[in-house]
DSSP file (Angstrom, degrees, kcal/mol; ACC not computed):
  #  RESIDUE AA STRUCTURE BP1 BP2  ACC     N-H-->O    O-->H-N    N-H-->O    O-->H-N    TCO  KAPPA ALPHA  PHI   PSI    X-CA   Y-CA   Z-CA
    1    1 A L              0   0    0      0, 0.0     3,-0.4     0, 0.0    52,-0.1   0.000 360.0 360.0 360.0 -30.8    0.0   -0.1    0.0
    2    2 A K        +     0   0    0      1,-0.2     3,-0.0     4,-0.0     0, 0.0   0.733 360.0  49.0 -73.1 -20.7    3.0    2.4    0.7
    3    3 A E  S    S+     0   0    0      2,-0.1     2,-0.3     0, 0.0    -1,-0.2   0.464 115.1  32.9-103.0   0.0    4.3    1.6   -2.8
    4    4 A C  S    S-     0   0    0     -3,-0.4     7,-0.1     1,-0.1     6,-0.0  -0.884  93.6 -74.0-142.7 175.8    1.2    2.1   -5.0
    5    5 A G        -     0   0    0     -2,-0.3    -1,-0.1     5,-0.1    -2,-0.1  -0.064  47.4-103.8 -64.7 173.0   -2.0    4.3   -5.0
    6    6 A P  S    S+     0   0    0      0, 0.0    47,-2.6     0, 0.0     2,-0.1   0.552  90.2  84.1 -78.5 -14.9   -4.8    3.8   -2.7
    7    7 A M  B  > S-A   52   0A   0     45,-0.3     4,-1.0     1,-0.1    45,-0.2  -0.475  82.4-119.9 -93.8 161.8   -7.3    2.1   -5.1
    8    8 A I  H  > S+     0   0    0     43,-2.3     4,-2.3    40,-0.7     3,-0.5   0.880 113.9  59.2 -67.2 -36.5   -7.6   -1.5   -6.1
    9    9 A L  H  > S+     0   0    0     39,-2.2     4,-2.6     1,-0.2    -1,-0.2   0.884 101.3  56.0 -51.0 -42.2   -6.9   -0.5   -9.8
   10   10 A D  H  > S+     0   0    0     38,-0.3     4,-1.7     1,-0.2    -1,-0.2   0.842 108.2  48.1 -64.4 -34.3   -3.6    1.0   -8.7
   11   11 A A  H  X S+     0   0    0     -4,-1.0     4,-2.6    -3,-0.5    -1,-0.2   0.899 111.2  49.1 -67.8 -41.9   -2.7   -2.5   -7.1
   12   12 A L  H  X S+     0   0    0     -4,-2.3     4,-2.3     1,-0.2    -2,-0.2   0.890 110.2  49.6 -65.7 -36.9   -3.6   -4.3  -10.1
   13   13 A I  H  X S+     0   0    0     -4,-2.6     4,-2.4     2,-0.2    -1,-0.2   0.892 112.6  49.7 -59.9 -41.4   -1.5   -1.9  -12.3
   14   14 A K  H  X>S+     0   0    0     -4,-1.7     4,-2.6     2,-0.2     5,-0.5   0.973 110.3  50.3 -60.6 -56.1    1.5   -2.5   -9.8
   15   15 A I  I  X>S+     0   0    0     -4,-2.6     5,-3.1     1,-0.2     4,-1.5   0.852 113.3  46.0 -59.3 -38.2    1.0   -6.4  -10.0
   16   16 A K  I  <5S+     0   0    0     -4,-2.3    -1,-0.2     3,-0.2    -2,-0.2   0.929 117.1  43.5 -75.8 -36.7    1.0   -6.2  -13.9
   17   17 A D  I  <5S+     0   0    0     -4,-2.4    -2,-0.2    -5,-0.2    -1,-0.2   0.758 132.5  16.0 -74.6 -28.5    4.0   -3.9  -14.1
   18   18 A E  I  <5S+     0   0    0     -4,-2.6    -3,-0.2    -5,-0.2    -2,-0.2   0.603 133.9  26.2-123.9 -13.5    6.2   -5.6  -11.4
   19   19 A V  I  <<S+     0   0    0     -4,-1.5    -3,-0.2    -5,-0.5    -4,-0.1   0.794 126.2   9.6-123.5 -56.7    4.8   -9.2  -10.7
   20   20 A D    > < -     0   0    0     -5,-3.1     3,-1.4     1,-0.1    -1,-0.2  -0.864  48.8-174.8-136.8  96.5    2.9  -10.6  -13.7
   21   21 A P  T 3  S+     0   0    0      0, 0.0    -5,-0.1     0, 0.0    -1,-0.1   0.695  85.3  64.6 -68.9 -14.0    2.9   -8.9  -17.0
   22   22 A T  T 3  S+     0   0    0      2,-0.1    -6,-0.1    51,-0.0    -2,-0.0   0.705  71.6 117.7 -78.0 -14.7    0.3  -11.4  -18.4
   23   23 A L    <   -     0   0    0     -3,-1.4     2,-0.4    -8,-0.2    50,-0.1  -0.238  53.0-159.1 -58.8 132.9   -2.3  -10.2  -16.0
   24   24 A T        +     0   0    0      2,-0.0    50,-2.1    51,-0.0     2,-0.3  -0.952  24.5 143.1-125.0 140.4   -5.2   -8.8  -18.1
   25   25 A F        -     0   0    0     -2,-0.4     2,-0.3    48,-0.1    50,-0.2  -0.961  42.2-111.4-160.3 160.1   -7.9   -6.4  -17.0
   26   26 A R        +     0   0    0     48,-0.4     2,-0.3    10,-0.3    -2,-0.0  -0.778  40.0 153.7 -94.8 141.1   -9.8   -3.4  -18.5
   27   27 A R        +     0   0    0     -2,-0.3    -2,-0.0    10,-0.1     0, 0.0  -0.962   5.0 148.8-152.7 166.7   -9.4    0.2  -17.4
   28   28 A S        +     0   0    0     -2,-0.3    -1,-0.0     0, 0.0     0, 0.0   0.073  68.8  23.6-153.3 -87.4   -9.9    3.5  -19.0
   29   29 A C        -     0   0    0      1,-0.1    -2,-0.0     2,-0.0     0, 0.0   0.809  68.0-150.0 -73.9 -32.4  -11.0    6.8  -17.3
   30   30 A R  S    S+     0   0    0      1,-0.1    -1,-0.1   -21,-0.0   -21,-0.0   0.580  79.5  89.3  66.4  15.2   -9.8    6.0  -13.6
   31   31 A E  S    S-     0   0    0     19,-0.0    -1,-0.1     0, 0.0    19,-0.0   0.198 103.2-110.0-128.1  13.7  -12.7    8.3  -12.5
   32   32 A G  S    S+     0   0    0      1,-0.1    15,-0.0     0, 0.0    18,-0.0   0.730  91.8 105.9  66.4  24.0  -15.5    5.7  -12.2
   33   33 A I  S    S+     0   0    0      1,-0.0    -1,-0.1     0, 0.0     0, 0.0   0.840  76.9  42.4-102.1 -40.2  -17.4    7.1  -15.3
   34   34 A C  S    S-     0   0    0      1,-0.1    -7,-0.0     3,-0.0    -1,-0.0   0.893  84.4-147.0 -81.9 -42.1  -16.7    4.4  -18.0
   35   35 A G    >   +     0   0    0      2,-0.0     3,-1.7     1,-0.0    -1,-0.1   0.464  57.3 127.1  89.5  -3.1  -17.2    1.3  -16.0
   36   36 A S  T 3   +     0   0    0      1,-0.3   -10,-0.3    11,-0.1    -1,-0.0   0.727  67.0  59.2 -74.1 -14.1  -14.6   -0.6  -17.9
   37   37 A C  T 3  S+     0   0    0    -12,-0.1    11,-1.5     2,-0.0    -1,-0.3   0.190  75.2 142.0 -90.9  20.8  -12.7   -1.7  -14.7
   38   38 A A  E <   +B   47   0B   0     -3,-1.7    27,-0.4     9,-0.2     2,-0.3  -0.365  19.5 141.9 -62.2 131.9  -15.9   -3.3  -13.3
   39   39 A M  E     -B   46   0B   0      7,-2.4     7,-2.5    25,-0.1     2,-0.6  -0.963  56.4 -89.9-159.9 169.9  -15.1   -6.6  -11.4
   40   40 A N  E     -BC  45  63B   0     23,-2.5    23,-3.3    -2,-0.3     2,-0.5  -0.855  41.9-175.0 -95.8 116.2  -16.1   -8.6   -8.5
   41   41 A I  E >   -BC  44  62B   0      3,-3.0     3,-1.7    -2,-0.6    21,-0.2  -0.960  69.8 -19.8-120.1 114.4  -14.1   -7.5   -5.5
   42   42 A N  T 3  S-     0   0    0     19,-3.5    -1,-0.2    -2,-0.5    20,-0.1   0.919 129.2 -49.4  51.3  48.3  -14.6   -9.5   -2.2
   43   43 A G  T 3  S+     0   0    0     18,-0.4     2,-0.4     1,-0.2    -1,-0.3   0.487 122.2  98.8  81.2   0.1  -18.0  -10.8   -3.4
   44   44 A K  E <  S-B   41   0B   0     -3,-1.7    -3,-3.0    -5,-0.0     2,-0.3  -0.965  72.1-125.4-125.8 135.3  -19.4   -7.4   -4.5
   45   45 A N  E     +B   40   0B   0     -2,-0.4     2,-0.3    -5,-0.3    -5,-0.2  -0.639  51.2 132.8 -76.2 139.5  -19.4   -6.0   -8.0
   46   46 A G  E     -B   39   0B   0     -7,-2.5    -7,-2.4    -2,-0.3     2,-0.6  -0.949  57.6 -80.4-170.0-176.2  -17.8   -2.7   -8.2
   47   47 A L  E >>  -B   38   0B   0     -2,-0.3     3,-1.7    -9,-0.2     4,-1.2  -0.890  28.2-148.9-108.2 122.7  -15.3   -0.4  -10.0
   48   48 A A  T 34 S+     0   0    0    -11,-1.5   -39,-2.2    -2,-0.6   -40,-0.7   0.775  96.9  59.6 -61.3 -28.8  -11.7   -1.0   -9.2
   49   49 A C  T 34 S+     0   0    0      1,-0.2    -1,-0.3   -41,-0.2   -42,-0.0   0.606 111.1  43.3 -75.1  -6.7  -10.7    2.6   -9.7
   50   50 A L  T <4 S+     0   0    0     -3,-1.7     2,-0.6     2,-0.1    -2,-0.2   0.628  94.2  87.2-109.2 -19.3  -13.3    3.6   -7.0
   51   51 A L     <  -     0   0    0     -4,-1.2   -43,-2.3    -3,-0.1   -42,-0.2  -0.760  68.9-137.2 -98.5 125.5  -12.7    1.1   -4.4
   52   52 A Y  B     -A    7   0A   0     -2,-0.6     2,-0.7   -45,-0.2   -45,-0.3  -0.305  20.4-116.1 -68.1 152.4   -9.9    1.6   -1.6
   53   53 A I        -     0   0    0    -47,-2.6    -1,-0.1   -52,-0.1     7,-0.0  -0.827  35.9-130.3 -84.7 118.7   -7.6   -1.0   -0.5
   54   54 A E        -     0   0    0     -2,-0.7     2,-2.7     1,-0.1     4,-0.0  -0.549  15.5-120.3 -72.6 128.4   -8.5   -1.4    3.1
   55   55 A P  S    S+     0   0    0      0, 0.0     2,-0.3     0, 0.0    -1,-0.1  -0.384  72.8 107.2 -79.8  74.3   -5.6   -1.3    5.4
   56   56 A C  S    S-     0   0    0     -2,-2.7    -2,-0.0     2,-0.2     0, 0.0  -0.972  78.2-112.0-141.2 161.8   -5.9   -4.8    7.0
   57   57 A A  S    S+     0   0    0     -2,-0.3     2,-0.1     2,-0.0    -1,-0.0   0.602  80.5 109.5 -69.4 -11.6   -4.1   -8.1    6.8
   58   58 A Q  S    S-     0   0    0      1,-0.1    -2,-0.2    -4,-0.0     2,-0.1  -0.419  72.6-118.1 -70.7 142.8   -7.0   -9.8    5.1
   59   59 A A        -     0   0    0     -2,-0.1     2,-0.5     1,-0.1    -1,-0.1  -0.362  23.5-125.4 -76.0 158.2   -6.4  -10.7    1.4
   60   60 A I        -     0   0    0     -2,-0.1     2,-0.7     2,-0.0    -1,-0.1  -0.890  17.1-142.2-104.8 132.3   -8.6   -9.2   -1.2
   61   61 A E        -     0   0    0     -2,-0.5   -19,-3.5     2,-0.0     2,-0.5  -0.872  17.7-172.9-100.4 118.1  -10.4  -11.4   -3.6
   62   62 A I  E     +C   41   0B   0     -2,-0.7   -21,-0.2   -21,-0.2    -2,-0.0  -0.934   9.7 164.9-115.2 123.0  -10.8  -10.3   -7.0
   63   63 A Q  E     -C   40   0B   0    -23,-3.3   -23,-2.5    -2,-0.5    11,-0.1  -0.931  40.4 -93.7-129.3 156.5  -12.8  -12.1   -9.7
   64   64 A P        -     0   0    0      0, 0.0   -25,-0.1     0, 0.0    11,-0.1  -0.191  65.8 -73.0 -57.4 156.1  -14.2  -11.4  -13.2
   65   65 A L    >   -     0   0    0    -27,-0.4     3,-0.7     9,-0.2   -20,-0.0  -0.301  59.7-110.8 -47.5 132.5  -17.9  -10.1  -13.3
   66   66 A P  T 3  S+     0   0    0      0, 0.0     3,-0.1     0, 0.0    -1,-0.1  -0.296  95.5  24.6 -57.7 150.1  -20.4  -12.9  -12.4
   67   67 A H  T 3  S+     0   0    0      1,-0.2     2,-0.3    -2,-0.0    -2,-0.1   0.734 100.3 104.1  57.2  33.7  -22.6  -14.4  -15.1
   68   68 A T  S <  S-     0   0    0     -3,-0.7    -1,-0.2    -4,-0.0     2,-0.1  -0.961  76.5-107.3-131.6 151.8  -20.4  -13.4  -18.0
   69   69 A Y        -     0   0    0      8,-0.5     8,-3.0    -2,-0.3     2,-0.6  -0.460  37.4-128.8 -66.0 148.9  -18.0  -15.4  -20.2
   70   70 A V  E     -D   76   0C   0      6,-0.3     3,-0.1     1,-0.2     4,-0.1  -0.919  22.1-172.9-107.3 125.3  -14.4  -14.7  -19.4
   71   71 A V  E    S-     0   0C   0      4,-2.8     2,-0.2    -2,-0.6    -1,-0.2   0.897  74.0 -25.6 -71.7 -45.1  -12.0  -13.8  -22.2
   72   72 A K  E >  S-D   75   0C   0      3,-1.1     3,-2.3   -48,-0.1    -1,-0.3  -0.804 106.0 -39.6-172.0 130.5   -8.9  -13.8  -20.2
   73   73 A D  T 3  S-     0   0    0      1,-0.3   -48,-0.1    -2,-0.2   -50,-0.1  -0.246 128.9  -8.4  52.5-108.9   -8.2  -13.2  -16.4
   74   74 A L  T 3  S+     0   0    0    -50,-2.1   -48,-0.4    -2,-0.2    -1,-0.3   0.054 107.8 108.0-110.2  27.4  -10.6  -10.3  -15.3
   75   75 A V  E <   -D   72   0C   0     -3,-2.3    -4,-2.8   -50,-0.2    -3,-1.1  -0.884  55.0-160.2-108.1 104.7  -11.8   -9.4  -18.8
   76   76 A P  E     -D   70   0C   0      0, 0.0     2,-0.9     0, 0.0    -6,-0.3  -0.382  26.7-108.9 -74.1 151.5  -15.4  -10.5  -19.3
   77   77 A D        -     0   0    0     -8,-3.0     3,-0.5     1,-0.1    -8,-0.5  -0.780  33.1-174.2 -83.8 112.8  -16.9  -10.9  -22.7
   78   78 A L     >  +     0   0    0     -2,-0.9     4,-2.7     1,-0.2     5,-0.3   0.328  51.3 107.6 -85.8   6.3  -19.3   -8.0  -23.1
   79   79 A T  H  > S+     0   0    0      1,-0.2     4,-1.8     2,-0.2    -1,-0.2   0.863  82.4  47.6 -56.5 -39.3  -20.9   -9.0  -26.4
   80   80 A N  H  > S+     0   0    0     -3,-0.5     4,-2.1     2,-0.2     5,-0.2   0.948 111.9  50.4 -68.0 -46.7  -24.2  -10.0  -24.8
   81   81 A F  H  > S+     0   0    0     -4,-0.3     4,-2.0     1,-0.2    -2,-0.2   0.901 111.6  48.2 -55.5 -48.1  -24.3   -6.8  -22.8
   82   82 A Y  H  X S+     0   0    0     -4,-2.7     4,-2.3     1,-0.2    -1,-0.2   0.848 109.5  52.1 -65.6 -33.6  -23.7   -4.7  -25.9
   83   83 A N  H  X S+     0   0    0     -4,-1.8     4,-2.1    -5,-0.3    -1,-0.2   0.868 113.0  44.2 -69.2 -35.4  -26.3   -6.5  -27.9
   84   84 A Q  H  X S+     0   0    0     -4,-2.1     4,-1.2     2,-0.2    -2,-0.2   0.866 112.6  53.5 -74.8 -36.6  -28.9   -5.9  -25.1
   85   85 A Y  H  X S+     0   0    0     -4,-2.0     4,-0.6    -5,-0.2     3,-0.3   0.910 110.9  45.3 -58.9 -47.0  -27.8   -2.3  -24.8
   86   86 A K  H >< S+     0   0    0     -4,-2.3     3,-1.4     1,-0.2    -2,-0.2   0.931 107.7  59.5 -66.3 -47.0  -28.2   -1.8  -28.5
   87   87 A S  H 3< S+     0   0    0     -4,-2.1    -1,-0.2     1,-0.3    -2,-0.2   0.747 106.3  45.5 -54.7 -29.4  -31.7   -3.5  -28.5
   88   88 A I  H 3< S-     0   0    0     -4,-1.2    -1,-0.3    -3,-0.3    -2,-0.2   0.554  98.3-142.7 -95.1  -6.7  -33.2   -1.0  -26.0
   89   89 A E    <<  -     0   0    0     -3,-1.4     2,-1.6    -4,-0.6    -3,-0.1   0.925  16.2-166.0  47.2  65.2  -31.7    2.0  -27.9
   90   90 A P        +     0   0    0      0, 0.0     2,-0.3     0, 0.0    -1,-0.2  -0.259  50.1  94.4 -79.9  51.1  -30.9    4.1  -24.8
   91   91 A W  S    S-     0   0    0     -2,-1.6     2,-0.2    -3,-0.1     0, 0.0  -0.930  81.1 -91.3-137.7 160.5  -30.3    7.4  -26.6
   92   92 A L        -     0   0    0     -2,-0.3     2,-0.4     1,-0.0    -3,-0.0  -0.518  36.9-162.2 -68.4 136.5  -32.3   10.4  -27.5
   93   93 A K        -     0   0    0     -2,-0.2     2,-0.3     0, 0.0    -1,-0.0  -0.973  14.3-130.3-122.2 143.9  -34.1   10.4  -30.9
   94   94 A R        -     0   0    0     -2,-0.4     3,-0.0     1,-0.1     0, 0.0  -0.625   2.2-152.6 -85.6 137.7  -35.4   13.5  -32.7
   95   95 A K  S    S+     0   0    0     -2,-0.3     2,-0.3     2,-0.0    -1,-0.1   0.821  83.4  53.9 -81.9 -29.2  -39.1   13.6  -34.0
   96   96 A D  S    S-     0   0    0      1,-0.0     2,-0.2     0, 0.0    -2,-0.1  -0.749  78.0-138.5-109.1 158.0  -38.1   16.1  -36.7
   97   97 A V        -     0   0    0     -2,-0.3     2,-0.1     1,-0.1    -2,-0.0  -0.686  31.9 -90.2-106.6 158.1  -35.3   15.9  -39.2
   98   98 A K        -     0   0    0     -2,-0.2     2,-0.1     1,-0.1    -1,-0.1  -0.403  44.3-114.6 -63.8 139.5  -32.9   18.6  -40.4
   99   99 A Q    >   -     0   0    0      1,-0.1     3,-2.2    -2,-0.1    -1,-0.1  -0.448  45.1 -82.1 -67.5 152.7  -34.1   20.6  -43.3
  100  100 A K  T 3  S+     0   0    0      1,-0.3    -1,-0.1    -2,-0.1     3,-0.1  -0.355 120.0  19.4 -50.7 122.3  -32.2   20.4  -46.6
  101  101 A G  T 3  S+     0   0    0      1,-0.4    -1,-0.3    -2,-0.1     2,-0.2   0.072  91.7 127.5  99.2 -20.8  -29.1   22.6  -46.3
  102  102 A D    <   -     0   0    0     -3,-2.2    -1,-0.4     1,-0.1     3,-0.1  -0.502  40.1-168.9 -68.8 134.7  -29.2   22.8  -42.5
  103  103 A K        +     0   0    0     -2,-0.2     2,-0.3     1,-0.1    -1,-0.1   0.657  62.3  11.5 -97.8 -16.9  -25.8   21.9  -41.0
  104  104 A E  S    S-     0   0    0      2,-0.0     2,-0.5     0, 0.0    -1,-0.1  -0.959  70.3-107.4-151.5 169.2  -26.8   21.6  -37.3
  105  105 A Y        -     0   0    0     -2,-0.3     2,-0.4    -3,-0.1     3,-0.0  -0.888  34.6-140.7 -99.4 128.8  -29.5   21.4  -34.8
  106  106 A F        -     0   0    0     -2,-0.5     3,-0.1     1,-0.1    -2,-0.0  -0.738   3.1-145.0 -88.5 137.8  -29.9   24.7  -32.8
  107  107 A Q  S    S+     0   0    0     -2,-0.4     2,-0.3     1,-0.1    -1,-0.1   0.790  83.6   9.5 -71.4 -30.4  -30.7   24.2  -29.0
  108  108 A S              0   0    0     -3,-0.0    -1,-0.1     1,-0.0     0, 0.0  -0.957 360.0 360.0-146.8 163.1  -32.9   27.3  -29.0
  109  109 A K              0   0    0     -2,-0.3    -1,-0.0    -3,-0.1    -2,-0.0   0.470 360.0 360.0-105.5 360.0  -34.2   29.7  -31.5
């Protein structure tokens, strides 16, 4: 804990850099926004970039997300998730379309 950052993701990066370069996991923003570092930590799903390493002697158990196929180590196959996400179309849709020649949609008139 004294040689790496306070988050579980920091410890995973240190392990990958110094102990086992074959360790595989996803990471991206390090701010808890993207969700790419989601994994099962001590039996609870969470983001490794947001969960602190508790200062105790007890080992931390890290597993890939449950109910997903594992690609490698801590990397789940998210194909099914992305297919479900696409099927519900969770984005805004306009009722009107741009007039011919318009280059952008204005927020106000």
